[in-house]
C-alpha positions as CSV (number, residue, x, y, z in Angstrom):
1,M,-3.2,29.6,-14.6
2,V,-4.6,29.2,-11.0
3,A,-1.7,27.9,-8.4
4,E,-2.0,24.8,-7.3
5,S,-2.1,25.3,-3.7
6,A,-5.1,28.0,-4.6
7,V,-7.6,25.2,-5.7
8,R,-6.3,22.5,-3.0
9,P,-8.4,22.6,0.1
10,V,-6.4,23.6,3.3
11,E,-6.1,21.0,5.7
12,E,-8.1,21.8,9.0
13,L,-6.2,21.0,11.7
14,L,-6.8,20.7,15.5
15,K,-3.9,22.0,17.6
16,V,-2.7,20.2,21.0
17,V,-3.0,22.4,24.1
18,D,-2.0,19.5,26.1
19,V,-0.1,16.6,26.3
20,E,-0.3,13.7,29.1
21,A,1.5,10.9,28.8
22,G,-0.1,7.1,31.4
23,V,-0.3,3.7,31.4
24,E,-4.0,1.9,31.5
25,E,-4.8,-1.3,31.8
26,S,-6.7,-3.8,29.5
27,I,-8.1,-6.6,31.1
28,Q,-8.0,-9.6,29.1
29,G,-9.2,-12.6,31.1
30,P,-7.3,-13.4,33.8
31,Y,-4.6,-11.0,32.6
32,R,-3.9,-7.3,33.2
33,I,-1.7,-5.9,30.4
34,P,-1.1,-2.3,30.8
35,I,-0.9,-0.4,27.7
36,P,1.2,3.3,27.5
37,K,-0.5,6.0,25.8
38,I,-0.2,9.9,24.5
39,T,-3.6,11.6,25.3
40,C,-3.5,15.1,23.2
41,K,-6.0,17.4,24.7
42,L,-7.2,19.3,22.0
43,E,-8.2,23.4,21.1
44,D,-11.9,21.8,20.7
45,S,-11.7,20.5,23.9
46,R,-11.7,16.8,22.5
47,E,-9.2,14.0,23.3
48,F,-6.4,12.5,20.7
49,V,-5.1,9.3,22.2
50,L,-2.4,7.2,20.8
51,Y,-2.2,3.6,22.1
52,H,0.9,1.4,22.5
53,V,3.2,4.4,22.3
54,P,6.6,3.2,23.8
55,Y,7.1,2.9,27.5
56,E,10.2,4.7,27.6
57,I,8.6,7.8,25.7
58,V,5.6,7.9,28.4
59,K,8.2,8.3,30.9
60,A,10.6,11.2,29.6
61,I,7.2,13.3,28.7
62,N,6.1,13.0,33.0
63,K,10.1,13.0,33.7
64,M,10.4,16.4,32.0
65,K,6.7,17.7,33.3
66,G,8.4,16.9,36.8
67,E,5.4,14.4,37.3
68,Y,7.7,11.1,37.5
69,E,9.7,9.8,40.3
70,E,13.1,7.4,39.3
71,N,12.9,4.4,41.0
72,P,16.4,3.9,41.7
73,K,15.9,0.2,40.8
74,K,15.3,0.6,37.5
75,L,18.2,3.3,36.5
76,R,18.0,1.7,32.5
77,Q,18.0,5.1,30.4
78,S,16.6,5.9,27.2
79,L,17.6,8.2,24.7
80,F,14.3,9.8,25.4
81,D,15.5,10.3,29.1
82,I,19.1,12.2,28.1
83,L,18.2,13.8,24.9
84,P,17.1,17.4,27.0
85,Y,20.8,17.2,29.2
86,F,22.2,18.0,25.9
87,E,20.7,21.6,25.5
88,S,23.0,22.1,22.2
89,A,21.3,19.8,20.6
90,V,17.8,20.7,21.7
91,E,18.7,24.3,20.6
92,Q,19.8,23.0,17.1
93,F,16.3,21.0,16.5
94,R,14.8,24.4,18.4
95,N,15.7,26.4,15.5
96,V,14.9,24.2,12.6
97,V,11.7,22.7,13.9
98,E,8.1,24.1,13.1
99,K,5.5,22.4,14.4
100,V,4.4,18.6,14.5
101,V,1.1,17.2,12.8
102,V,-0.5,14.3,13.0
103,D,-2.4,13.3,9.9
104,E,-2.5,10.1,8.7
105,L,-3.7,6.6,9.1
106,D,-2.9,3.6,7.6
107,P,-6.2,1.7,7.2
108,D,-4.1,-1.7,6.5
109,T,-2.1,-1.0,9.7
110,G,-4.2,0.9,11.8
111,L,-1.2,3.0,12.5
112,Y,-0.7,6.9,12.3
113,T,1.7,8.7,10.7
114,A,2.9,12.5,12.1
115,K,5.2,15.0,9.8
116,L,8.0,16.8,11.4
117,Y,8.3,20.1,9.8
118,L,12.0,21.2,9.5
119,D,13.3,24.9,8.1
120,L,16.9,24.6,7.2
121,D,17.1,28.2,5.9
122,K,17.2,27.4,2.4
123,V,14.8,23.9,2.7
124,K,11.9,22.7,4.1
125,M,11.2,19.7,4.8
126,K,8.5,17.3,6.0
127,I,9.4,14.1,7.7
128,P,7.3,11.4,8.4
129,M,8.0,10.2,11.6
130,I,6.3,8.1,14.7
131,P,3.8,10.2,16.0
132,S,5.0,9.4,19.8
133,H,8.6,10.5,18.2
134,A,7.4,13.4,16.7
135,I,5.4,14.6,19.7
136,Y,8.0,14.5,22.2
137,L,10.9,16.5,19.8
138,A,7.7,18.9,19.9
139,L,7.4,19.3,22.9
140,I,11.2,19.5,24.3
141,T,11.7,22.0,21.5
142,E,8.4,23.6,22.6
143,K,7.0,23.7,18.8
144,P,3.3,23.7,18.2
145,I,1.8,20.1,17.7
146,Y,-1.4,19.0,15.6
147,V,-3.9,16.5,14.2
148,K,-5.9,16.4,11.2
149,R,-9.0,16.8,12.1
150,E,-10.9,14.4,10.2
151,L,-8.8,12.3,11.9
152,V,-10.2,13.0,15.2
153,D,-13.9,13.2,13.8
154,K,-13.4,9.6,12.5
155,R,-11.6,8.4,15.7
156,D,-15.3,10.0,17.5
157,E,-17.1,8.1,15.0
158,L,-15.6,4.6,15.5
159,G,-14.1,5.0,19.2
160,D,-10.6,3.4,20.3
161,F,-10.1,0.8,18.6
162,E,-6.2,0.3,19.6
163,L,-6.9,-1.4,23.0
């Protein structure tokens, strides 16, 4: 009898080599609408962009990279801003997080899903997450991020449809 994993094709994944976070403007009539986004730079030189991510994650990623200056008049903080200060919690995450894989697109909603892979000693888990949140966890724990090649190919074929 052949093991199930031997007959199932292995998903081809592209490694994310850098993550950039920013805001893109969409002009709709007389309005300029800011659209927060995360750009995943891939090992094959392509980019995979996630639009409409929480602005707080964009801010936190840029803060982590030293590319964000706090406006003293807007000192509202989020979980993403304060989590790096809890070094013991980040270290606990670092000990169990293995990787993040953006691997699913819901055709009905147009929303991506990422899986957070955890190794809890005797138990391995794969938790579906909002991609921006999973990417943030991977960044603060210094774990690898991957994107399923099929999603990148589909994005190249269809173009950016989130705007």
